[in-house]
GURO-577460 format. One record per atom (N, C-alpha, C, O): residue number from 0; residue in three letters; atom name; x, y, z. Coordinates in steps of 0.05 Angstrom, whole numbers, plus 5000, padded with zeros to 4 digits. Each point is the difference from the previous one (the first is absolute). Layout:
BEGIN
[NUM,'ALA','CA',[X,Y,Z]],
...
//
This chain:
BEGIN
[0,'UNK','N',[1126,7171,9353]],
[0,'UNK','CA',[5025,5005,5007]],
[0,'UNK','C',[5015,4979,5008]],
[0,'UNK','O',[4988,4981,5010]],
[1,'UNK','N',[5042,5016,4986]],
[1,'UNK','CA',[5014,4981,5008]],
[1,'UNK','C',[5026,5007,5016]],
[1,'UNK','O',[5010,5021,4993]],
[2,'UNK','N',[4999,4968,5021]],
[2,'UNK','CA',[5025,5009,5013]],
[2,'UNK','C',[5021,4977,4993]],
[2,'UNK','O',[4992,4977,5004]],
[3,'UNK','N',[5033,5028,4986]],
[3,'UNK','CA',[5019,4988,4994]],
[3,'UNK','C',[5025,5010,5006]],
[3,'UNK','O',[5000,5023,5008]],
[4,'UNK','N',[5024,4965,4990]],
[4,'UNK','CA',[5025,5011,5007]],
[4,'UNK','C',[5008,5019,4975]],
[4,'UNK','O',[4991,4995,4978]],
[5,'UNK','N',[5025,5025,5025]],
[5,'UNK','CA',[5006,5021,4986]],
[5,'UNK','C',[5020,4986,4974]],
[5,'UNK','O',[5016,4982,5005]],
[6,'UNK','N',[4981,5027,4970]],
[6,'UNK','CA',[5016,4990,4982]],
[6,'UNK','C',[5012,5024,4987]],
[6,'UNK','O',[4990,5021,5003]],
[7,'UNK','N',[5031,4976,4982]],
[7,'UNK','CA',[5017,5024,4992]],
[7,'UNK','C',[4985,5013,4980]],
[7,'UNK','O',[5010,5021,4993]],
[8,'UNK','N',[4971,4974,4996]],
[8,'UNK','CA',[4981,5013,4980]],
[8,'UNK','C',[4983,5022,5018]],
[8,'UNK','O',[4992,5020,4989]],
[9,'UNK','N',[5005,4975,5038]],
[9,'UNK','CA',[4983,5020,5020]],
[9,'UNK','C',[5018,5021,5009]],
[9,'UNK','O',[4990,5019,5012]],
[10,'UNK','N',[5037,4981,4986]],
[10,'UNK','CA',[5014,5014,5010]],
[10,'UNK','C',[4992,5033,4997]],
[10,'UNK','O',[4999,5014,5020]],
[11,'UNK','N',[4996,4995,4955]],
[11,'UNK','CA',[4995,5026,4994]],
[11,'UNK','C',[4972,5009,5009]],
[11,'UNK','O',[4995,5022,5010]],
[12,'UNK','N',[4986,4959,4986]],
[12,'UNK','CA',[4976,5008,5012]],
[12,'UNK','C',[4998,5005,5027]],
[12,'UNK','O',[4991,5022,5006]],
[13,'UNK','N',[5016,4961,5013]],
[13,'UNK','CA',[4999,5003,5028]],
[13,'UNK','C',[5018,5022,5008]],
[13,'UNK','O',[4993,5013,5021]],
[14,'UNK','N',[5031,4995,4965]],
[14,'UNK','CA',[5015,5023,5007]],
[14,'UNK','C',[4982,5024,4993]],
[14,'UNK','O',[5001,5020,5015]],
[15,'UNK','N',[4981,4980,4961]],
[15,'UNK','CA',[4986,5026,4995]],
[15,'UNK','C',[4977,5002,5022]],
[15,'UNK','O',[4992,5022,5007]],
[16,'UNK','N',[4998,4953,5003]],
[16,'UNK','CA',[4976,5004,5019]],
[16,'UNK','C',[5011,5011,5025]],
[16,'UNK','O',[4989,5019,5011]],
[17,'UNK','N',[5031,4971,4999]],
[17,'UNK','CA',[5018,5010,5023]],
[17,'UNK','C',[5005,5031,5003]],
[17,'UNK','O',[4991,5015,5018]],
[18,'UNK','N',[5026,4992,4956]],
[18,'UNK','CA',[5006,5026,4999]],
[18,'UNK','C',[4972,5019,4999]],
[18,'UNK','O',[5000,5019,5016]],
[19,'UNK','N',[4980,4977,4969]],
[19,'UNK','CA',[4978,5013,4998]],
[19,'UNK','C',[4986,5004,5025]],
[19,'UNK','O',[4990,5022,5005]],
[20,'UNK','N',[5010,4959,5011]],
[20,'UNK','CA',[4986,4995,5025]],
[20,'UNK','C',[5014,5021,5020]],
[20,'UNK','O',[4986,5016,5013]],
[21,'UNK','N',[5038,4983,4988]],
[21,'UNK','CA',[5018,5013,5015]],
[21,'UNK','C',[4995,5034,4997]],
[21,'UNK','O',[4995,5017,5017]],
[22,'UNK','N',[5009,4987,4954]],
[22,'UNK','CA',[4994,5025,4988]],
[22,'UNK','C',[4972,5013,5008]],
[22,'UNK','O',[4996,5024,5004]],
[23,'UNK','N',[4986,4958,4999]],
[23,'UNK','CA',[4974,5011,5006]],
[23,'UNK','C',[4996,5013,5030]],
[23,'UNK','O',[4984,5017,5006]],
[24,'UNK','N',[5034,4970,5009]],
[24,'UNK','CA',[5004,5009,5028]],
[24,'UNK','C',[5022,5018,5004]],
[24,'UNK','O',[5008,5003,5024]],
[25,'UNK','N',[5005,5009,4955]],
[25,'UNK','CA',[5023,5017,5005]],
[25,'UNK','C',[5021,4988,5014]],
[25,'UNK','O',[5012,5013,5017]],
[26,'UNK','N',[4994,4958,4976]],
[26,'UNK','CA',[5020,4986,5019]],
[26,'UNK','C',[5021,4989,4976]],
[26,'UNK','O',[5013,4979,5003]],
[27,'UNK','N',[4990,5035,4976]],
[27,'UNK','CA',[5021,4995,4981]],
[27,'UNK','C',[5025,5013,5004]],
[27,'UNK','O',[5011,5014,4983]],
[28,'UNK','N',[4998,4982,5044]],
[28,'UNK','CA',[5022,5012,5013]],
[28,'UNK','C',[5020,4978,5011]],
[28,'UNK','O',[4995,4977,5005]],
[29,'UNK','N',[5031,5038,4998]],
[29,'UNK','CA',[5019,4980,5006]],
[29,'UNK','C',[4995,4988,5028]],
[29,'UNK','O',[4991,5014,5018]],
[30,'UNK','N',[5015,4962,4987]],
[30,'UNK','CA',[4994,4987,5025]],
[30,'UNK','C',[4972,4985,5000]],
[30,'UNK','O',[4988,4993,5020]],
[31,'UNK','N',[5005,5003,4956]],
[31,'UNK','CA',[4974,4981,4996]],
[31,'UNK','C',[5005,4983,4975]],
[31,'UNK','O',[5017,5006,4983]],
[32,'UNK','N',[4969,4973,5016]],
[32,'UNK','CA',[5000,4979,4979]],
[32,'UNK','C',[5007,5009,4974]],
[32,'UNK','O',[5013,4988,4984]],
[33,'UNK','N',[4975,5041,5011]],
[33,'UNK','CA',[5004,5013,4973]],
[33,'UNK','C',[5028,5000,4989]],
[33,'UNK','O',[5005,4997,4976]],
[34,'UNK','N',[5011,5005,5043]],
[34,'UNK','CA',[5033,4996,4994]],
[34,'UNK','C',[5011,4978,5003]],
[34,'UNK','O',[5024,5002,4998]],
[35,'UNK','N',[4967,4974,5007]],
[35,'UNK','CA',[5012,4978,5005]],
[35,'UNK','C',[5014,4990,4973]],
[35,'UNK','O',[4990,5001,4978]],
[36,'UNK','N',[5031,4991,5027]],
[36,'UNK','CA',[5017,4995,4971]],
[36,'UNK','C',[4987,4973,4987]],
[36,'UNK','O',[5001,4998,4975]],
[37,'UNK','N',[4989,4985,5038]],
[37,'UNK','CA',[4988,4972,4986]],
[37,'UNK','C',[4973,5008,4993]],
[37,'UNK','O',[4987,4981,4990]],
[38,'UNK','N',[5000,5040,5013]],
[38,'UNK','CA',[4976,5004,4989]],
[38,'UNK','C',[4988,4992,4972]],
[38,'UNK','O',[4977,4993,4997]],
[39,'UNK','N',[5040,5009,4985]],
[39,'UNK','CA',[4996,4997,4974]],
[39,'UNK','C',[5008,4968,4993]],
[39,'UNK','O',[4995,4991,4978]],
[40,'UNK','N',[5018,4994,5042]],
[40,'UNK','CA',[5004,4970,4995]],
[40,'UNK','C',[4989,4982,5022]],
[40,'UNK','O',[5012,4980,5008]],
[41,'UNK','N',[4965,5029,5003]],
[41,'UNK','CA',[4991,4982,5022]],
[41,'UNK','C',[5000,4971,4997]],
[41,'UNK','O',[5005,4987,5020]],
[42,'UNK','N',[4989,5001,4958]],
[42,'UNK','CA',[4998,4971,4994]],
[42,'UNK','C',[5027,4988,5008]],
[42,'UNK','O',[5001,4981,5015]],
[43,'UNK','N',[5021,5031,4975]],
[43,'UNK','CA',[5028,4994,4998]],
[43,'UNK','C',[5006,5002,5035]],
[43,'UNK','O',[5008,4981,5013]],
[44,'UNK','N',[4988,5044,4996]],
[44,'UNK','CA',[5011,5007,5027]],
[44,'UNK','C',[4986,4979,5021]],
[44,'UNK','O',[5013,4992,5020]],
[45,'UNK','N',[4962,4999,4977]],
[45,'UNK','CA',[4990,4982,5022]],
[45,'UNK','C',[5009,4970,4992]],
[45,'UNK','O',[5002,4984,5018]],
[46,'UNK','N',[5003,5010,4957]],
[46,'UNK','CA',[5013,4975,4998]],
[46,'UNK','C',[5027,4994,5013]],
[46,'UNK','O',[5007,4977,5006]],
[47,'UNK','N',[5007,5044,4997]],
[47,'UNK','CA',[5029,5003,5002]],
[47,'UNK','C',[5001,4993,5038]],
[47,'UNK','O',[5020,4993,5012]],
[48,'UNK','N',[4959,5011,4996]],
[48,'UNK','CA',[5001,5001,5030]],
[48,'UNK','C',[4988,4970,5008]],
[48,'UNK','O',[4983,4988,4987]],
[49,'UNK','N',[5028,5004,5037]],
[49,'UNK','CA',[4985,4973,5008]],
[49,'UNK','C',[4975,5009,5020]],
[49,'UNK','O',[5000,5022,5013]],
[50,'UNK','N',[4985,4961,4988]],
[50,'UNK','CA',[4974,5007,5016]],
[50,'UNK','C',[4982,5026,4995]],
[50,'UNK','O',[4986,5014,5015]],
[51,'UNK','N',[5018,4989,4956]],
[51,'UNK','CA',[4986,5028,4991]],
[51,'UNK','C',[4984,4993,4975]],
[51,'UNK','O',[5007,4983,4983]],
[52,'UNK','N',[4969,5033,5015]],
[52,'UNK','CA',[4985,4996,4976]],
[52,'UNK','C',[4982,5028,4997]],
[52,'UNK','O',[4992,5015,5019]],
[53,'UNK','N',[5003,4988,4954]],
[53,'UNK','CA',[4982,5021,4997]],
[53,'UNK','C',[4980,4992,4982]],
[53,'UNK','O',[5007,4988,4980]],
[54,'UNK','N',[4964,5016,5024]],
[54,'UNK','CA',[4982,4994,4985]],
[54,'UNK','C',[4984,5024,4989]],
[54,'UNK','O',[4998,5022,5012]],
[55,'UNK','N',[4989,4970,4965]],
[55,'UNK','CA',[4988,5023,4988]],
[55,'UNK','C',[4971,4985,4993]],
[55,'UNK','O',[4996,4977,4992]],
[56,'UNK','N',[4984,5045,5012]],
[56,'UNK','CA',[4973,4992,4992]],
[56,'UNK','C',[4995,5009,4972]],
[56,'UNK','O',[5009,5021,4993]],
[57,'UNK','N',[4975,4961,4990]],
[57,'UNK','CA',[4993,5010,4971]],
[57,'UNK','C',[4973,4990,4997]],
[57,'UNK','O',[4989,4982,5011]],
[58,'UNK','N',[5001,5038,4969]],
[58,'UNK','CA',[4972,4999,4999]],
[58,'UNK','C',[4999,4976,4974]],
[58,'UNK','O',[5019,4987,4991]],
[59,'UNK','N',[4954,5012,5000]],
[59,'UNK','CA',[4994,4979,4979]],
[59,'UNK','C',[5017,5005,4973]],
[59,'UNK','O',[5003,4983,4983]],
[60,'UNK','N',[5008,5041,5015]],
[60,'UNK','CA',[5018,5004,4974]],
[60,'UNK','C',[5031,4990,5005]],
[60,'UNK','O',[5018,4999,4982]],
[61,'UNK','N',[4984,4995,5041]],
[61,'UNK','CA',[5029,4993,5012]],
[61,'UNK','C',[5017,5026,5003]],
[61,'UNK','O',[5025,4999,5001]],
[62,'UNK','N',[4962,5021,5002]],
[62,'UNK','CA',[5008,5028,5007]],
[62,'UNK','C',[5004,5003,5031]],
[62,'UNK','O',[4982,4997,5016]],
[63,'UNK','N',[5045,5011,4991]],
[63,'UNK','CA',[5006,5007,5029]],
[63,'UNK','C',[4984,5018,5007]],
[63,'UNK','O',[4996,5019,4985]],
[64,'UNK','N',[4992,4979,5041]],
[64,'UNK','CA',[4984,5023,5012]],
[64,'UNK','C',[5010,5009,5026]],
[64,'UNK','O',[4992,5021,5011]],
[65,'UNK','N',[5027,4960,5000]],
[65,'UNK','CA',[5011,5003,5027]],
[65,'UNK','C',[5017,4979,5010]],
[65,'UNK','O',[5003,4979,4987]],
[66,'UNK','N',[5011,5025,5036]],
[66,'UNK','CA',[5020,4983,5009]],
[66,'UNK','C',[5010,5004,5025]],
[66,'UNK','O',[4997,5022,5009]],
[67,'UNK','N',[5015,4957,5005]],
[67,'UNK','CA',[5010,5000,5027]],
[67,'UNK','C',[5026,4979,4997]],
[67,'UNK','O',[5003,4981,4985]],
[68,'UNK','N',[5016,5030,5039]],
[68,'UNK','CA',[5025,4983,4998]],
[68,'UNK','C',[5004,4992,5034]],
[68,'UNK','O',[4990,5012,5018]],
[69,'UNK','N',[5026,4965,4984]],
[69,'UNK','CA',[5009,4993,5022]],
[69,'UNK','C',[5032,4997,4999]],
[69,'UNK','O',[5009,4987,4982]],
[70,'UNK','N',[5006,5023,5034]],
[70,'UNK','CA',[5030,4999,5000]],
[70,'UNK','C',[5011,5001,5029]],
[70,'UNK','O',[4989,5010,5020]],
[71,'UNK','N',[5038,4974,4980]],
[71,'UNK','CA',[5013,5007,5027]],
[71,'UNK','C',[5000,5027,5005]],
[71,'UNK','O',[5000,5018,4984]],
[72,'UNK','N',[4999,4985,5047]],
[72,'UNK','CA',[5006,5030,5006]],
[72,'UNK','C',[5032,5000,5011]],
[72,'UNK','O',[5007,4989,5021]],
[73,'UNK','N',[5011,5026,4961]],
[73,'UNK','CA',[5024,5003,5007]],
[73,'UNK','C',[5016,4973,5005]],
[73,'UNK','O',[4999,4981,4984]],
[74,'UNK','N',[5013,5017,5038]],
[74,'UNK','CA',[5013,4974,5009]],
[74,'UNK','C',[4993,4985,5019]],
[74,'UNK','O',[5013,4983,5012]],
[75,'UNK','N',[4957,5026,4990]],
[75,'UNK','CA',[4981,4982,5022]],
[75,'UNK','C',[4991,4974,4985]],
[75,'UNK','O',[4989,5000,4978]],
[76,'UNK','N',[5016,4977,5038]],
[76,'UNK','CA',[4991,4979,4985]],
[76,'UNK','C',[4971,4992,5008]],
[76,'UNK','O',[4989,4982,4988]],
[77,'UNK','N',[4997,5032,5035]],
[77,'UNK','CA',[4974,4990,5010]],
[77,'UNK','C',[4979,5028,4995]],
[77,'UNK','O',[4978,5002,5011]],
[78,'UNK','N',[5034,5015,4972]],
[78,'UNK','CA',[4985,5024,4997]],
[78,'UNK','C',[4999,5001,4965]],
[78,'UNK','O',[5020,4999,4986]],
[79,'UNK','N',[4954,5003,5004]],
[79,'UNK','CA',[4998,5008,4971]],
[79,'UNK','C',[4985,5026,4998]],
[79,'UNK','O',[4991,5011,5020]],
[80,'UNK','N',[5008,5000,4957]],
[80,'UNK','CA',[4990,5027,4995]],
[80,'UNK','C',[4975,4996,4980]],
[80,'UNK','O',[5004,4987,4979]],
[81,'UNK','N',[4976,5021,5026]],
[81,'UNK','CA',[4980,5002,4979]],
[81,'UNK','C',[5002,5026,4984]],
[81,'UNK','O',[4997,5022,5011]],
[82,'UNK','N',[5009,4976,4962]],
[82,'UNK','CA',[5008,5022,4987]],
[82,'UNK','C',[4983,5006,4973]],
[82,'UNK','O',[4987,4983,4989]],
[83,'UNK','N',[5014,5041,5003]],
[83,'UNK','CA',[4986,5005,4978]],
[83,'UNK','C',[4972,4991,4991]],
[83,'UNK','O',[4996,4993,4976]],
[84,'UNK','N',[4985,5008,5041]],
[84,'UNK','CA',[4975,4996,5000]],
[84,'UNK','C',[4986,5025,4983]],
[84,'UNK','O',[4995,5022,5011]],
[85,'UNK','N',[5000,4974,4967]],
[85,'UNK','CA',[4984,5020,4982]],
[85,'UNK','C',[4975,4992,4987]],
[85,'UNK','O',[4997,4975,4998]],
[86,'UNK','N',[4989,5036,4993]],
[86,'UNK','CA',[4975,4995,4984]],
[86,'UNK','C',[4997,5022,4980]],
[86,'UNK','O',[5003,5023,5008]],
[87,'UNK','N',[4991,4973,4968]],
[87,'UNK','CA',[4993,5021,4983]],
[87,'UNK','C',[4977,5015,5006]],
[87,'UNK','O',[4985,4989,5017]],
[88,'UNK','N',[5005,5035,4975]],
[88,'UNK','CA',[4977,5016,5009]],
[88,'UNK','C',[4976,4982,4989]],
[88,'UNK','O',[4980,4997,5015]],
[89,'UNK','N',[5022,4992,4960]],
[89,'UNK','CA',[4979,4988,4987]],
[89,'UNK','C',[4989,4973,5016]],
[89,'UNK','O',[4978,4990,4997]],
[90,'UNK','N',[5041,5002,5017]],
[90,'UNK','CA',[4991,4973,5010]],
[90,'UNK','C',[5001,5000,5032]],
[90,'UNK','O',[5001,4978,5012]],
[91,'UNK','N',[4999,5048,5001]],
[91,'UNK','CA',[4998,5004,5029]],
[91,'UNK','C',[4966,4996,5010]],
[91,'UNK','O',[4981,5005,4985]],
[92,'UNK','N',[5017,4987,5037]],
[92,'UNK','CA',[4977,4997,5012]],
[92,'UNK','C',[4985,4974,4992]],
[92,'UNK','O',[4975,4997,5002]],
[93,'UNK','N',[5042,4986,4989]],
[93,'UNK','CA',[4989,4971,4992]],
[93,'UNK','C',[5011,4981,5021]],
[93,'UNK','O',[4995,4976,4996]],
[94,'UNK','N',[5018,5030,5023]],
[94,'UNK','CA',[5010,4981,5018]],
[94,'UNK','C',[5027,4985,4994]],
[94,'UNK','O',[5009,4980,5013]],
[95,'UNK','N',[5005,5033,4963]],
[95,'UNK','CA',[5020,4986,4992]],
[95,'UNK','C',[5027,5003,5018]],
[95,'UNK','O',[5017,4982,5001]],
[96,'UNK','N',[4986,5043,5015]],
[96,'UNK','CA',[5019,5001,5019]],
[96,'UNK','C',[4999,4976,5023]],
[96,'UNK','O',[5020,4988,5009]],
[97,'UNK','N',[4959,5009,4998]],
[97,'UNK','CA',[4994,4975,5017]],
[97,'UNK','C',[5006,4976,4992]],
[97,'UNK','O',[5011,4985,5016]],
[98,'UNK','N',[4983,5008,4961]],
[98,'UNK','CA',[5006,4977,4987]],
[98,'UNK','C',[5032,4993,4997]],
[98,'UNK','O',[5010,4977,5002]],
[99,'UNK','N',[5004,5048,4994]],
[99,'UNK','CA',[5026,5000,4993]],
[99,'UNK','C',[5018,4999,5030]],
[99,'UNK','O',[5022,4991,5004]],
[100,'UNK','N',[4961,5020,5015]],
[100,'UNK','CA',[5013,4998,5027]],
[100,'UNK','C',[5001,4971,5012]],
[100,'UNK','O',[5020,4990,5011]],
[101,'UNK','N',[4956,4997,4984]],
[101,'UNK','CA',[4997,4971,5009]],
[101,'UNK','C',[5025,4983,4982]],
[101,'UNK','O',[5017,4985,5011]],
[102,'UNK','N',[4982,5021,4963]],
[102,'UNK','CA',[5020,4979,4990]],
[102,'UNK','C',[5031,5008,5011]],
[102,'UNK','O',[5016,4982,5003]],
[103,'UNK','N',[4990,5045,5003]],
[103,'UNK','CA',[5027,5007,5009]],
[103,'UNK','C',[5005,4987,5029]],
[103,'UNK','O',[5019,4987,5006]],
[104,'UNK','N',[4961,5020,5009]],
[104,'UNK','CA',[5004,4991,5030]],
[104,'UNK','C',[5000,4972,5004]],
[104,'UNK','O',[5011,4990,5020]],
[105,'UNK','N',[4974,4993,4960]],
[105,'UNK','CA',[4999,4970,5001]],
[105,'UNK','C',[5030,4991,4991]],
[105,'UNK','O',[5010,4982,5014]],
[106,'UNK','N',[5005,5027,4967]],
[106,'UNK','CA',[5025,4998,4998]],
[106,'UNK','C',[5017,5009,5019]],
[106,'UNK','O',[5018,4984,5005]],
[107,'UNK','N',[4982,5037,5007]],
[107,'UNK','CA',[5015,5011,5022]],
[107,'UNK','C',[5001,4978,5025]],
[107,'UNK','O',[5021,4994,5012]],
[108,'UNK','N',[4954,4998,4991]],
[108,'UNK','CA',[4996,4983,5024]],
[108,'UNK','C',[5018,4973,4999]],
[108,'UNK','O',[5006,4986,5019]],
[109,'UNK','N',[5002,5010,4956]],
[109,'UNK','CA',[5015,4972,4992]],
[109,'UNK','C',[5027,5005,5008]],
[109,'UNK','O',[5014,4981,5008]],
[110,'UNK','N',[4996,5042,4990]],
[110,'UNK','CA',[5029,5009,4998]],
[110,'UNK','C',[5007,5017,5029]],
[110,'UNK','O',[5022,4997,5011]],
[111,'UNK','N',[4962,5017,4997]],
[111,'UNK','CA',[5008,5023,5021]],
[111,'UNK','C',[4983,4999,5022]],
[111,'UNK','O',[4979,4988,4998]],
[112,'UNK','N',[5030,5025,5024]],
[112,'UNK','CA',[4987,5000,5024]],
[112,'UNK','C',[4981,5027,5002]],
[112,'UNK','O',[4978,5000,5010]],
[113,'UNK','N',[5037,5025,4978]],
[113,'UNK','CA',[4987,5023,4999]],
[113,'UNK','C',[4998,5014,4971]],
[113,'UNK','O',[5017,4998,4983]],
[114,'UNK','N',[4960,5017,5017]],
[114,'UNK','CA',[5003,5013,4976]],
[114,'UNK','C',[4991,5031,5005]],
[114,'UNK','O',[4981,5008,5014]],
[115,'UNK','N',[5039,5007,4972]],
[115,'UNK','CA',[5003,5034,5005]],
[115,'UNK','C',[4995,5011,4975]],
[115,'UNK','O',[5005,4990,4978]],
[116,'UNK','N',[4983,5034,5028]],
[116,'UNK','CA',[4995,5020,4975]],
[116,'UNK','C',[5005,5026,5011]],
[116,'UNK','O',[5000,5005,5024]],
[117,'UNK','N',[5005,5013,4953]],
[117,'UNK','CA',[5003,5029,5005]],
[117,'UNK','C',[4982,5010,4977]],
[117,'UNK','O',[4998,4989,4978]],
[118,'UNK','N',[4989,5034,5031]],
[118,'UNK','CA',[4983,5014,4983]],
[118,'UNK','C',[5000,5029,5013]],
[118,'UNK','O',[5016,5007,5017]],
[119,'UNK','N',[4963,5009,4973]],
[119,'UNK','CA',[4998,5028,5008]],
[119,'UNK','C',[4970,5000,5013]],
[119,'UNK','O',[4983,4984,4993]],
[120,'UNK','N',[5015,5033,5025]],
[120,'UNK','CA',[4975,5004,5016]],
[120,'UNK','C',[4980,5010,4979]],
[120,'UNK','O',[4977,4989,5002]],
[121,'UNK','N',[5026,5029,4978]],
[121,'UNK','CA',[4975,5009,4991]],
[121,'UNK','C',[4992,4980,4974]],
[121,'UNK','O',[4983,5006,4983]],
[122,'UNK','N',[5030,4969,5017]],
[122,'UNK','CA',[4983,4981,4987]],
[122,'UNK','C',[4984,4984,5015]],
[122,'UNK','O',[5004,4976,5005]],
[123,'UNK','N',[4976,5038,5003]],
[123,'UNK','CA',[4978,4991,5021]],
[123,'UNK','C',[4989,4969,4992]],
[123,'UNK','O',[5000,4981,5015]],
[124,'UNK','N',[4993,5018,4964]],
[124,'UNK','CA',[4983,4978,4986]],
[124,'UNK','C',[5020,4976,5006]],
[124,'UNK','O',[4993,4981,5013]],
[125,'UNK','N',[5030,5021,4978]],
[125,'UNK','CA',[5022,4982,5001]],
[125,'UNK','C',[5006,4991,5031]],
[125,'UNK','O',[5002,4977,5007]],
[126,'UNK','N',[5002,5042,5009]],
[126,'UNK','CA',[5008,4998,5026]],
[126,'UNK','C',[4972,4982,5016]],
[126,'UNK','O',[5004,4982,5017]],
[127,'UNK','N',[4971,5025,4975]],
[127,'UNK','CA',[4977,4988,5011]],
[127,'UNK','C',[5006,4968,4989]],
[127,'UNK','O',[4999,4981,5016]],
[128,'UNK','N',[5006,5016,4962]],
[128,'UNK','CA',[5006,4970,4992]],
[128,'UNK','C',[5017,4987,5016]],
[128,'UNK','O',[4995,4977,5009]],
[129,'UNK','N',[5028,5037,4996]],
[129,'UNK','CA',[5021,4982,5017]],
[129,'UNK','C',[4991,4994,5026]],
[129,'UNK','O',[5007,4980,5012]],
[130,'UNK','N',[4976,5041,4999]],
[130,'UNK','CA',[4989,4995,5027]],
[130,'UNK','C',[4980,4975,5002]],
[130,'UNK','O',[4999,4985,5019]],
[131,'UNK','N',[4987,5013,4962]],
[131,'UNK','CA',[4980,4980,4991]],
[131,'UNK','C',[5013,4974,5005]],
[131,'UNK','O',[4989,4982,5012]],
[132,'UNK','N',[5037,5018,4975]],
[132,'UNK','CA',[5012,4971,4997]],
[132,'UNK','C',[5019,4997,5023]],
[132,'UNK','O',[5019,4983,4999]],
[133,'UNK','N',[4978,5032,5023]],
[133,'UNK','CA',[5014,4991,5025]],
[133,'UNK','C',[5027,5016,5004]],
[133,'UNK','O',[5013,4996,5021]],
[134,'UNK','N',[4996,5021,4961]],
[134,'UNK','CA',[5023,5015,5006]],
[134,'UNK','C',[4994,5023,5020]],
[134,'UNK','O',[4980,5014,5001]],
[135,'UNK','N',[5042,4986,5016]],
[135,'UNK','CA',[5002,5018,5023]],
[135,'UNK','C',[5019,5025,4993]],
[135,'UNK','O',[5021,4997,4988]],
[136,'UNK','N',[4970,5026,5019]],
[136,'UNK','CA',[5016,5025,4995]],
[136,'UNK','C',[5023,4998,5016]],
[136,'UNK','O',[5000,4990,5023]],
[137,'UNK','N',[5024,5023,4964]],
[137,'UNK','CA',[5024,5001,5016]],
[137,'UNK','C',[5007,5030,5002]],
[137,'UNK','O',[4995,5016,4982]],
[138,'UNK','N',[5018,4992,5042]],
[138,'UNK','CA',[5009,5030,5000]],
[138,'UNK','C',[5025,5008,4986]],
[138,'UNK','O',[5006,5023,5002]],
[139,'UNK','N',[5007,4962,4986]],
[139,'UNK','CA',[5022,5004,4981]],
[139,'UNK','C',[5005,4976,4982]],
[139,'UNK','O',[4992,4977,5003]],
[140,'UNK','N',[5023,5031,4977]],
[140,'UNK','CA',[5007,4978,4978]],
[140,'UNK','C',[5023,4978,5019]],
[140,'UNK','O',[5011,5005,5022]],
[141,'UNK','N',[4989,4972,4963]],
[141,'UNK','CA',[5016,4980,5012]],
[141,'UNK','C',[5030,5007,4988]],
[141,'UNK','O',[5003,5005,4976]],
[142,'UNK','N',[5016,4995,5040]],
[142,'UNK','CA',[5028,5001,4991]],
[142,'UNK','C',[5004,4988,4974]],
[142,'UNK','O',[4993,4977,4995]],
[143,'UNK','N',[5021,5041,4986]],
[143,'UNK','CA',[5006,4986,4977]],
[143,'UNK','C',[4978,5009,4974]],
[143,'UNK','O',[5003,4992,4977]],
[144,'UNK','N',[4976,5025,5031]],
[144,'UNK','CA',[4982,5007,4982]],
[144,'UNK','C',[5014,5017,4977]],
[144,'UNK','O',[5020,5013,5006]],
[145,'UNK','N',[4969,4988,4968]],
[145,'UNK','CA',[5015,5010,4981]],
[145,'UNK','C',[4982,5027,4989]],
[145,'UNK','O',[5009,5016,4984]],
[146,'UNK','N',[4964,4986,5026]],
[146,'UNK','CA',[4982,5020,4988]],
[146,'UNK','C',[4996,5019,5021]],
[146,'UNK','O',[4982,4996,5017]],
[147,'UNK','N',[5035,5027,4983]],
[147,'UNK','CA',[4998,5016,5021]],
[147,'UNK','C',[4981,5021,4996]],
[147,'UNK','O',[4998,5020,5016]],
[148,'UNK','N',[4987,4978,4964]],
[148,'UNK','CA',[4976,5022,5001]],
[148,'UNK','C',[4970,4987,5010]],
[148,'UNK','O',[4979,5013,4999]],
[149,'UNK','N',[5025,4961,5012]],
[149,'UNK','CA',[4973,4991,5011]],
[149,'UNK','C',[5000,5010,5026]],
[149,'UNK','O',[5022,5006,5011]],
[150,'UNK','N',[4955,4996,5001]],
[150,'UNK','CA',[4994,5011,5024]],
[150,'UNK','C',[4980,4981,5018]],
[150,'UNK','O',[4987,5008,5019]],
[151,'UNK','N',[5013,4967,4973]],
[151,'UNK','CA',[4980,4985,5005]],
[151,'UNK','C',[5010,4967,4997]],
[151,'UNK','O',[5004,4989,4979]],
[152,'UNK','N',[4999,4998,5048]],
[152,'UNK','CA',[5014,4974,4996]],
[152,'UNK','C',[4983,4979,5014]],
[152,'UNK','O',[4992,5008,5022]],
[153,'UNK','N',[5001,4969,4971]],
[153,'UNK','CA',[4987,4980,5007]],
[153,'UNK','C',[5015,4968,5003]],
[153,'UNK','O',[5018,4993,4985]],
[154,'UNK','N',[4972,4993,5034]],
[154,'UNK','CA',[5011,4975,4999]],
[154,'UNK','C',[4979,4979,5013]],
[154,'UNK','O',[4983,5008,5016]],
[155,'UNK','N',[5019,4968,4976]],
[155,'UNK','CA',[4982,4979,4998]],
[155,'UNK','C',[5014,4973,5014]],
[155,'UNK','O',[5020,4990,4990]],
[156,'UNK','N',[4970,4999,5031]],
[156,'UNK','CA',[5013,4974,5004]],
[156,'UNK','C',[4983,4978,4983]],
[156,'UNK','O',[4976,4998,5002]],
[157,'UNK','N',[5038,4988,4981]],
[157,'UNK','CA',[4991,4978,4982]],
[157,'UNK','C',[4996,4977,5018]],
[157,'UNK','O',[5017,4994,5017]],
[158,'UNK','N',[4959,4990,4981]],
[158,'UNK','CA',[4995,4975,5016]],
[158,'UNK','C',[4998,4978,4982]],
[158,'UNK','O',[4996,4977,5008]],
//
């Protein structure tokens, strides 16, 4: 397995992984990443923003099996958002989410003071991962949140 920055050729595959994952939890609803307008063009979307990146993890055949992104949160210059961390079912349980988190947070530390994320309580495995990486739960979303279907919010001070 290898982690690299997303390329345009990866857009369709990572979009499919994200949508299938959300569908498996009945989260293919408005207010989630499922309906993000940039979902089909993540490579271009992250390249257009400053201090933003999206990485994919690929298998030995260079097939995308997951990904994660870091982007500025709204107009905040000190806060980034961990975005779209998803792993395909066949690649789950191999520690890939942790490896993607390390890459994303190392990048975030270079550019931001805090890292924020939005999720859903029923994604218990993901929420355990966030806690393991030092994210602290918040009572409500930060002002400027775009995903109104989320019900769990976390923040981490980057050092």
